[in-house]
N, C-alpha and C positions, 0 to 999 in steps of 0.2 A: 431598411438594412439590415443584414444578417444578423441572428440570434443567437445565441452562444447559453448555456449558462450551467450547474449545480446542483445534483439534487442531493438530499440529506434529511440529515431530522435538526442539529441542529449547524450552524454557517455561518453561523457569527466572528468565528475564527478564522473562516478560510485563509488561503496561499494561493486560488487559483483565481477570482473573479481579479484582487489585483498584477498579476500581471499578464494575465488575457487581458486587461483595460493597459495595462503600461503597454502589452506586447503593438497588440493595435492602435494604439495615437506612434509609436519611435519606426510601426509599420507604415501612415498610410494606411488603415485598414478600415474599409466599412463598417462597422459590427458593432458590436455589443456584449459584455456578459453576467451574467446575476442568474444571483444566490433562493434559489428554490427551495425552502424547507417543505419537506414534509412530513404530519408529522403523525400518520400514517402509508404504509404503503400505495397500494387501494387510495390515495388520494393520482399517484404516476397521471393513469387516464385522465380525470381532470382537466391536467396541467396540461395533457397533449392535445384536452381541444381546447384550451385554452391558448396557446400556442401552437396551430397548426403548422405554419411554417418556420418551424423552426429547426435550428442547419446544425445541430450539434448540443449532448450532454454527455458532463464528467453523472462519479455514482462515485457517493463513501455513505461511511459510516451511518447506515448499521444495511445498510441497500440496497449490498455489492452485490449478493447471491440473492437476497427478494426477491432484485426487480429480473431474475433470468423468469420467470415464466411469464410477463407480458412485450417478450421482443421475440419476435420472427424466426433470426436466426442468429445463426453464433460465429465465431468467429476459430477456427478448427481449438489454437488456446486455453480459449476462454471458457470452453462442450470439457475442455480437461480441468480447468483448475477448478470449475464448478463458481462461479465468477468476473461479476462485471464490472468495468470502472469506466467505459468510455459507451457511449447509444452515438450511430451516424444513421440519421433518416433516409431510411429511399422512395422508389418508385417503388419496390417491392417493398415493405418495411421494415420496425427498426431491427436494425445489422448492432448487434452488443461485441466486442473489443477488451483485452485485458494490457494495455500499458504499462502497466506496475510493472510487466514480467519483465519490459524490457529499461524501461528506471531501475530496477534494479541490482536485476543487473549489473547494469554502465553502474553502476552506484560501488556499486560492490566489489566487481576488480580494481576499481583507480582504490579501493578503499583494503586492498590486502595485496600483501607481497608473497610472494615464491610458492609454491606447492599444495596443491587445498589441501586439509582436514580428514578428514575417516572422514568424518561427526559433525553438526549444528543441530542451535535448540534454536528451536522455535516460538517464543513465547506466544497466548494464545491461540484463540481455533475461528475468529472471524476472516472474510471474502481476503482484507487483504496477505492475514497472514497462510490462507491458499498456493496464493501470487507466490510469493516470497519459499516455500516450499518444493513447486515449481519450476521454480531456478535453480536453487540448490541442488534438488535430485536430478532434473536432464537435462538439467541446461550447462548445472559442472561438475555432475557425476561424484556427489558427496552420498559415497554407501548409507549411510546411517544422522539423518535425521529426522529428528521425535521433537514432537508439540506436545508444548505443555503449560495444561490448561488445570482449572481451577473442577474440572470434570470431564477429568480420558472419556474419553468414548471408547477407542479402536484404539491394534497392536503398538499402532507408530502413536500412540498420545499419551504422557505418565503424568503427574498431579505435580506440584511446585514443593508436595513433600519426600518427593521420589528423588526429589534431585541429589540430595548427599550421598546417594546411595555408586550417582557415579561415575566413571574416568573421568574428569575436566581435560586432564591433555590430549582426548579420543575429541569434544566438545570445542575447538578453539571456539567456533566461531556462532555470535549471540543473539538473536534480531529481535526482541522487543513492538511486536506489532499490538500487544494494545499504547489504547488514551493512557493508562495514566500519567501518570509527569507532567502532560499537556497543558497550557494553561488554558487559568490560572491556575490550577491544581498543582504548579511547579514543586509542591517539594514532596508529591507519591511515586514509589515505584515500584513495581515487583519481587515479591520475592525473596530472593536469592539468598545461599551463601557465595555471598558476592567475596568474603575468600578465598575461590578458589581460582579464583580468576585468578590470572599472572600472561606476564611479558607473553607476545604469543597470541594471547587472547582478542581476539575481535569484539569490544562488547555496538550491534548497529545500532538506528536508534529510529523507528518510520519516524519521529516526530521532531519536528525543525524549533520548533519555538517552546520552552529555551529552547538555543539554538547547545544549552551542555543542559540535558535532561539528569534529572536525580541516579537518574537508574544510567546512563554514565557519565554520571563521576562518585557514581559508587565501586565502577568497571574498573579506571581510571585511578582509585586509590594504593588496590591492587594487583596496578602496569598495569595494568589492557591498554591497547590500543580506543580509538571510539570511534564511533559513524555517526552525525542523522540525519536525517532524512529529506534534505533543501535539497543535494542534487538531488535522488529519484524524482523528487515531486516537478521540477522542473524537466529533465525526462520525459518521466513521462505522460508532465503537459504535454512538450514538440513533439511526441509522437500521437498522443489524439489532434496534431492539429493536423498533424498531417494525413490523418487517415478523415479528417471530416470531408481535406479537401482533396484528397485520391490517389497524395504522396506514399500512400507510406502503406496501400490497402494489400 
């Protein structure tokens, strides 16, 4: 039986295991999908030794960037992004891909109507944020994409304190890539000037549990549209499956 799985640090509320288990049962696929919690990314090598015949892996917080040195090859997109969420074991070694790009781009297109705005804000600076920024900049052509971080490092990164100084009519897409608001800490949300949200804004949260996060609810209370990350997760999971089976390479 083929074995697939997810690596991350805390996986109690993972979407992937139930999704793939249901998929395998529904489609009559002889396979299983397991959760592999790794206290440190260095434990990845021991996992590979324990399961030498593993057929494919997904990667989640906080290892989408940290896993890269353990891989032999990266897809062009994964290399440009600097983050991986899908690993394919091959005869030549481990290949890293990023299917978050496909998932986020399509789900965002389904959530937005009309012309793309000139600017967007990405909350957080981890591996998911890198994929989101890549889509906004290189796939959708949004010229002004700012990363909002507690510890800004580069010219395209700002602090949360600087958000009140922006013209929010330019930055009408705001994407939360942080885990704030994820179950069970459902009341947590990024510290934003939510009164800046208005009709024509989109608050997109990569979290899917709960279905309406505190970030989404606060933005919607000022007139913004809001979307969660469930559709993105489904799309990226299906793209991972295509890659593992050679259909999406």
